[in-house]
C-alpha positions in Angstrom: 167.8 116.2 135.7 171.2 114.6 136.5 169.5 112.7 139.4 167.0 111.2 136.9 169.9 110.1 134.6 171.7 108.5 137.5 168.7 106.7 138.9 167.3 105.5 135.6 170.5 104.9 133.6 171.7 106.6 130.5 168.7 105.5 128.3 168.7 108.0 125.5 166.2 108.0 122.7 167.6 107.0 119.3 166.3 106.2 115.8 167.6 103.3 113.7 168.8 104.7 110.4 169.9 101.4 108.8 170.8 97.9 109.9 172.0 94.7 108.3 174.6 91.9 108.2 178.2 93.2 108.4 180.1 92.3 105.2 183.1 90.2 105.8 182.0 89.0 109.3 179.8 86.0 109.8 176.9 86.3 112.3 177.5 90.0 113.1 174.7 92.6 112.7 175.3 96.3 112.5 172.9 99.1 113.4 173.4 102.8 112.7 171.6 104.8 115.4 171.0 108.6 115.4 170.7 110.0 118.9 168.6 113.0 119.9 171.6 115.4 119.6 172.1 114.3 116.0 175.2 112.2 116.5 175.3 108.8 114.8 176.6 105.7 116.4 177.2 102.3 114.9 176.4 99.3 117.1 177.4 95.7 116.5 175.8 92.5 117.8 176.3 88.8 117.4 173.2 87.0 116.1 172.7 83.4 115.0 169.8 81.1 114.4 170.1 77.5 115.5 167.8 74.5 115.6 165.8 74.2 118.8 163.4 76.2 120.9 159.7 75.9 121.1 159.1 76.9 117.5 162.0 74.9 116.0 164.3 77.9 115.6 166.3 79.5 118.4 168.0 82.9 118.0 171.3 83.4 119.9 172.2 87.1 120.4 175.0 88.8 122.1 175.1 92.2 123.8 174.8 95.3 121.6 178.1 97.1 121.6 179.8 99.9 119.8 183.0 97.8 119.6 183.4 95.4 116.7 186.1 93.5 118.6 183.7 92.8 121.5 181.0 91.5 119.1 183.6 89.2 117.5 184.8 87.9 120.9 181.1 87.2 121.8 180.7 85.3 118.6 183.9 83.2 119.2 182.7 82.5 122.7 179.2 81.4 121.6 180.6 79.2 118.8 183.1 77.6 121.1 180.4 76.9 123.6 178.2 75.3 120.9 181.2 73.1 119.8 181.7 72.0 123.4 178.1 71.1 123.8 178.2 69.0 120.6 181.2 67.1 121.8 179.7 66.5 125.2 176.5 65.3 123.6 178.4 62.8 121.3 180.4 61.5 124.3 177.3 61.0 126.4 175.6 59.2 123.5 178.6 56.9 123.1 178.5 56.1 126.8 174.7 55.5 126.7 175.1 53.1 123.7 177.8 51.2 125.5 175.7 50.8 128.7 172.7 49.6 126.6 174.7 47.0 124.7 173.9 43.4 125.7 176.2 41.8 128.2 177.7 38.4 127.6 176.2 35.4 129.3 179.3 34.9 131.4 182.0 37.4 132.1 185.5 36.4 131.0 186.7 36.2 134.6 183.8 33.9 135.5 184.7 31.6 132.5 188.3 31.2 133.8 187.0 30.4 137.3 184.6 27.7 136.0 187.3 26.1 133.8 189.7 25.7 136.7 187.2 24.1 139.0 
């Protein structure tokens, strides 16, 4: 019996009693699970839908954990990552627009050289 638990992990059957969005916390889902021995555990998970993916909506999810602090840290990490991606995208777009702008017929240095000759 113990060898089976060690080899295959601690996967224990559970039943979801209730789930929903945690009040007072944005993008955090809670699940109340009842284990086989009758004990009840509350699990938390970061979950957020964003634009993208093959069907137009992409779901970002963190790991399911019994610690609310861990779910909040996961949410902060994902939101910071999304903010960094947006800033990089804007910066790359500005660089692309500058490189596609029409160049002058003569550069300012070439004009000075032609005037002195």
